[in-house]
Wavefront OBJ file of the C-alpha trace (Angstrom):
o trace
v -32.572 -86.252 -102.918
v -29.990 -84.134 -104.245
v -28.860 -84.789 -107.682
v -24.832 -84.977 -108.168
v -25.062 -85.942 -111.753
v -22.248 -84.273 -114.113
v -20.590 -82.449 -110.378
v -16.924 -82.381 -109.981
v -15.321 -82.604 -107.217
v -11.938 -82.042 -105.700
v -10.819 -82.767 -102.356
v -9.795 -80.343 -99.847
v -8.713 -82.278 -96.921
v -7.905 -86.091 -96.472
v -5.384 -87.447 -93.897
v -2.427 -89.087 -93.901
v -3.257 -92.409 -94.970
v -5.285 -91.220 -97.655
v -3.657 -91.432 -101.703
v -6.671 -88.571 -102.727
v -5.554 -84.935 -103.206
v -6.494 -81.336 -104.704
v -4.620 -83.026 -107.864
v -7.584 -85.513 -107.681
v -10.655 -84.794 -109.780
v -14.111 -87.073 -109.497
v -16.471 -86.938 -112.167
v -20.188 -87.690 -110.854
v -22.358 -89.043 -112.639
v -26.054 -90.165 -111.159
v -29.196 -92.682 -112.432
v -31.341 -92.583 -109.709
v -30.393 -93.078 -106.271
v -27.232 -95.074 -108.403
v -23.991 -92.608 -108.439
v -20.810 -94.044 -110.278
v -17.283 -91.221 -110.629
v -14.472 -92.046 -112.535
v -11.398 -90.285 -110.920
v -7.341 -89.604 -111.193
v -4.652 -87.331 -110.181
v -1.964 -87.275 -107.706
v -1.268 -90.370 -106.289
v -4.090 -91.617 -108.141
v -3.774 -93.344 -111.595
v -6.675 -94.456 -112.012
v -10.061 -94.780 -109.941
v -13.596 -95.939 -110.101
v -17.022 -95.981 -107.694
v -19.838 -96.830 -107.602
v -22.503 -95.609 -104.066
v -25.688 -95.202 -103.345
v -27.478 -92.091 -102.488
v -30.218 -92.199 -99.901
v -33.153 -89.411 -99.503
v -30.448 -86.503 -97.296
v -27.583 -86.620 -100.200
v -25.947 -89.332 -98.243
v -23.332 -91.877 -100.529
v -22.761 -94.670 -99.392
v -19.888 -96.249 -102.161
v -17.056 -98.378 -102.405
v -14.235 -97.727 -104.447
v -11.238 -98.781 -106.247
v -8.007 -97.441 -107.411
v -4.418 -97.908 -109.246
v -1.868 -95.887 -107.102
v 1.229 -94.473 -108.168
v 3.017 -97.355 -107.398
v 1.043 -99.442 -109.706
v -1.152 -101.413 -106.510
v -4.580 -102.175 -106.767
v -6.047 -100.361 -103.767
v -10.003 -100.694 -102.236
v -12.330 -99.339 -99.964
v -15.782 -97.659 -98.614
v -16.967 -94.050 -97.681
v -19.932 -92.929 -96.788
v -20.076 -89.280 -97.551
v -22.178 -86.458 -95.724
v -23.780 -83.240 -98.024
v -23.200 -79.639 -96.427
v -24.698 -76.679 -99.074
v -22.220 -74.225 -98.996
v -23.732 -70.495 -99.082
v -22.321 -70.575 -102.577
v -24.790 -73.378 -103.655
v -21.738 -75.532 -103.796
v -22.093 -79.286 -102.383
v -19.174 -80.091 -100.099
v -19.143 -83.870 -98.745
v -17.415 -84.638 -95.327
v -16.097 -88.408 -95.900
v -15.448 -91.163 -93.212
v -13.584 -94.266 -95.452
v -11.583 -97.516 -94.503
v -9.359 -99.292 -97.161
v -10.695 -102.684 -97.736
v -6.478 -104.003 -98.834
v -3.210 -102.556 -97.541
v -3.150 -101.900 -94.148
v -7.151 -101.728 -93.768
v -6.838 -97.895 -91.749
v -9.703 -95.248 -91.939
v -10.132 -91.738 -92.653
v -11.469 -88.815 -93.474
v -11.585 -86.890 -95.894
v -13.842 -83.431 -97.641
v -14.300 -82.787 -101.017
v -15.662 -80.099 -102.466
v -18.015 -79.405 -105.616
v -15.562 -77.183 -108.509
l 1 2 3 4 5 6 7 8 9 10 11 12 13 14 15 16 17 18 19 20 21 22 23 24 25 26 27 28 29 30 31 32 33 34 35 36 37 38 39 40 41 42 43 44 45 46 47 48 49 50 51 52 53 54 55 56 57 58 59 60 61 62 63 64 65 66 67 68 69 70 71 72 73 74 75 76 77 78 79 80 81 82 83 84 85 86 87 88 89 90 91 92 93 94 95 96 97 98 99 100 101 102 103 104 105 106 107 108 109 110 111 112
């Protein structure tokens, strides 16, 4: 199992309907298979996620955030890890809003 504890991530790409950008910083904490993160930056004033990490390092998570329009947004995301030659982690994410327009998207975040 990949250990994400104390790792910091930033998005390197996101679809247009997403709210995270390279200004958003995610700080991951992991205890066993339970993953949490606080994040903010860019269009996100404050966000939190909670998820489960499987034996391959995949993450099934739910998130909620307040955007810069003062809206509470919620969603779900599935992340698949890629280990880069540097040893850092890149996460390939497929996500879906569970509020707002309920649209779907894809993003990639990378360990800093």
